[in-house]
C-alpha positions in Angstrom: 116.6 -99.7 34.2 119.2 -98.5 31.8 122.3 -100.3 30.7 122.1 -101.4 27.0 125.5 -102.3 25.6 125.5 -101.6 21.9 128.8 -103.4 21.4 127.1 -106.7 22.2 125.7 -108.7 19.2 122.0 -109.6 19.3 121.4 -113.3 20.2 118.2 -114.4 18.5 117.9 -117.9 19.7 114.6 -119.8 19.0 111.9 -118.4 21.3 108.1 -118.3 21.6 106.1 -116.3 19.1 104.2 -113.4 20.8 100.8 -113.0 19.2 98.8 -109.9 19.9 95.1 -110.3 18.9 93.5 -107.1 17.6 95.9 -104.6 19.4 94.4 -101.1 19.4 97.3 -98.8 20.3 100.6 -98.5 18.4 102.3 -97.5 21.6 101.3 -100.8 23.2 102.7 -102.8 20.3 106.0 -100.8 20.5 106.2 -101.3 24.2 105.6 -105.0 23.8 108.3 -105.2 21.2 110.7 -103.5 23.6 109.8 -106.0 26.3 110.5 -108.9 23.9 113.8 -107.4 22.9 114.8 -107.1 26.5 114.7 -110.9 26.9 115.7 -112.1 23.5 112.4 -112.7 21.8 111.9 -111.5 18.2 108.8 -113.2 16.7 105.9 -110.8 17.0 102.7 -111.5 15.2 99.7 -109.1 15.0 96.1 -110.2 14.3 94.1 -107.4 12.7 95.8 -104.4 14.4 93.2 -101.6 14.6 95.4 -98.9 13.2 97.1 -101.0 10.6 100.8 -101.8 10.1 103.4 -100.3 10.1 102.7 -97.8 12.8 104.9 -94.8 13.6 103.7 -94.7 17.3 104.9 -98.3 17.7 108.3 -97.4 16.4 108.6 -94.5 18.8 107.5 -96.7 21.8 109.8 -99.6 20.9 112.9 -97.6 21.9 115.2 -99.1 19.2 113.8 -102.6 19.3 113.9 -102.3 15.5 114.9 -105.9 15.0 111.6 -107.0 16.5 109.4 -104.5 14.5 111.2 -105.4 11.2 110.1 -109.0 11.7 106.5 -108.3 12.6 104.0 -110.4 10.6 100.4 -109.4 10.2 97.5 -111.8 9.9 93.8 -111.6 9.1 92.8 -114.3 11.5 94.1 -115.9 14.7 93.9 -119.3 12.9 96.4 -118.1 10.3 98.7 -116.6 13.0 99.1 -119.9 14.8 98.9 -122.2 11.8 102.6 -123.3 12.1 102.7 -123.7 15.9 102.4 -127.0 17.7 102.0 -125.6 21.2 99.9 -122.5 22.0 99.1 -120.9 25.4 96.5 -118.2 26.0 97.2 -115.6 28.6 94.2 -114.3 30.6 93.4 -113.0 34.1 89.8 -114.0 33.9 88.2 -117.3 34.8 86.8 -119.1 31.7 83.9 -121.5 31.6 85.8 -124.2 29.8 87.8 -127.3 30.7 91.3 -125.9 30.0 94.4 -126.6 32.0 95.6 -123.5 33.8 99.3 -123.0 34.3 101.4 -120.4 36.1 104.2 -118.6 34.2 107.0 -120.8 35.5 105.4 -124.1 34.5 104.3 -122.7 31.2 107.8 -121.4 30.5 109.4 -124.7 31.3 107.0 -126.5 29.0 107.7 -124.0 26.2 111.5 -124.2 26.7 111.3 -128.0 26.5 109.2 -127.8 23.3 111.6 -125.4 21.7 114.6 -127.4 22.7 113.0 -130.2 20.7 112.9 -127.9 17.7 109.1 -127.4 17.9 107.2 -124.1 17.6 105.4 -122.3 20.4 103.2 -119.3 20.7 101.7 -117.1 23.5 98.4 -115.3 22.9 97.7 -111.9 24.3 94.3 -110.2 23.9 92.9 -106.8 23.4 93.6 -103.9 25.7 90.0 -103.6 26.8 88.7 -107.1 27.1 91.4 -109.6 26.4 90.8 -112.8 24.4 87.4 -114.1 23.4 86.4 -117.6 24.5 86.5 -119.0 21.0 90.1 -117.7 20.8 91.1 -119.3 24.1 89.5 -122.5 22.8 92.2 -122.7 20.1 95.0 -122.8 22.8 96.4 -125.9 24.6 96.2 -124.3 28.0 95.6 -121.0 29.8 98.5 -119.1 31.5 97.6 -116.8 34.3 99.7 -114.7 36.7 99.3 -114.4 40.5 97.8 -110.9 40.3 95.6 -109.2 42.9 92.1 -110.4 42.1 90.6 -106.9 42.7 93.0 -105.3 40.2 94.0 -108.1 37.8 94.1 -106.3 34.5 97.6 -105.9 33.0 98.7 -103.7 30.1 99.6 -105.8 27.1 103.3 -104.7 27.3 103.4 -105.6 31.0 102.0 -109.0 30.4 104.5 -109.6 27.5 107.3 -108.4 29.7 106.5 -110.8 32.6 106.1 -113.8 30.3 109.3 -112.9 28.4 111.2 -112.6 31.6 110.0 -115.9 32.9 110.8 -117.5 29.5 114.4 -116.1 29.6 114.9 -117.1 33.2 113.8 -120.6 32.5 116.1 -120.9 29.5 119.1 -119.5 31.3 118.7 -121.8 34.3 118.8 -124.8 32.0 115.8 -126.3 33.5 114.3 -127.2 30.1 115.1 -130.6 28.6 114.0 -131.8 25.2 111.3 -134.5 25.0 112.8 -137.9 24.9 109.8 -140.1 25.1 109.8 -140.9 21.4 106.3 -139.6 20.7 105.6 -138.0 17.4 105.2 -134.2 17.6 101.8 -132.6 17.6 100.4 -131.5 14.3 100.7 -127.8 13.3 97.7 -125.8 14.5 96.7 -125.3 10.8 95.9 -129.0 10.6 94.0 -129.0 13.9 91.9 -126.0 12.8 91.2 -127.9 9.6 89.9 -130.8 11.7 87.7 -128.4 13.7 86.2 -126.9 10.5 85.7 -130.3 8.9 83.9 -131.7 11.9 81.8 -128.6 12.5 80.7 -128.5 8.8 79.6 -132.1 8.9 77.7 -131.5 12.2 76.0 -128.5 10.6 75.0 -130.7 7.6 73.7 -133.6 9.8 71.6 -131.2 12.0 73.6 -131.8 15.2 73.3 -128.1 16.2 69.6 -128.0 16.8 69.7 -124.8 18.8 71.4 -122.1 16.8 72.1 -119.8 19.8 73.9 -122.6 21.6 76.1 -123.4 18.6 79.1 -121.1 19.6 79.4 -122.6 23.1 79.1 -126.1 21.8 81.8 -125.4 19.1 84.1 -124.0 21.8 83.5 -127.1 24.0 84.3 -129.4 21.1 87.4 -127.4 20.2 88.6 -127.4 23.8 88.2 -131.2 24.1 90.0 -131.9 20.8 92.8 -129.5 21.6 93.6 -131.5 24.7 94.2 -134.5 22.5 97.6 -133.1 21.2 97.0 -135.1 18.0 99.7 -135.9 15.5 99.4 -135.2 11.8 98.6 -138.9 11.2 96.0 -138.9 13.9 94.3 -135.9 12.4 94.3 -137.5 9.0 92.7 -140.6 10.6 90.0 -138.5 12.4 89.2 -136.6 9.2 88.8 -139.9 7.4 86.4 -141.1 10.1 84.4 -137.8 9.8 84.3 -138.1 6.0 83.1 -141.7 6.3 80.3 -140.6 8.6 79.4 -137.8 6.3 79.2 -140.2 3.3 77.1 -142.7 5.2 74.7 -139.9 6.2 74.2 -139.1 2.6 74.0 -142.7 1.3 70.5 -144.1 0.8 69.6 -147.1 2.9 69.1 -150.1 0.6 66.9 -151.8 3.2 64.5 -149.0 3.4 61.2 -149.7 1.6 59.9 -147.2 -0.9 56.7 -145.7 0.4 53.5 -146.7 -1.5 51.8 -144.0 -3.5 50.3 -141.4 -1.2 52.1 -142.8 1.8 54.6 -139.9 1.9 51.9 -137.3 2.2 51.9 -136.3 -1.4 48.8 -136.7 -3.6 
């Protein structure tokens, strides 16, 4: 569909960040940037792109979406890429074995528009070309967004998925269906603080021997992160929870004054 009017100024209103996790092909990055530009999005973030950045093939495929490519930020981890966001959705076409809310594109876009109207930051996660997002990456998101695709042929090219979500975002914003939050609640903490809570808790659980079966640790960590993400904690709530965790950790290390010292030889030593 042609029809670009070069005389029109770019309108870069606040919009969701598009986060591509370990994209492999520069052409897909460029095509995704073009899709973003079509619908007024400009915040693209790349997590460990396989062929590095900048990428000439991405520039060629972007078809003059230079304003998007010039703003690209590259991160070494997903946690760093979403650190400043307070709402994160993970896009996937596969069923996940975790208790995550699943939204359609319309509901997700309305939520994102409301969030942004309240001057809060939002991100959409897109996975690798071959296998999408890993479970531990989905666990960092607030909810899953999926499209009503044909189950027998559900895989979408990254740029196609970005295009569909960008379109739905634009349509939602243009229709004026999004209203700012007016319930007076404090905003959710940036994802950086939530990840800090995860790491603090998991470190203490490692120290106290909670993960007794090493091969089950990854799934248990994902379950914990999924449950905590649903809490939508504020910065103050996270500080309180970390204080509780620190208190438990100190208590675990503190000797029990009521415990009697074993008699000589009673501890098994000669």
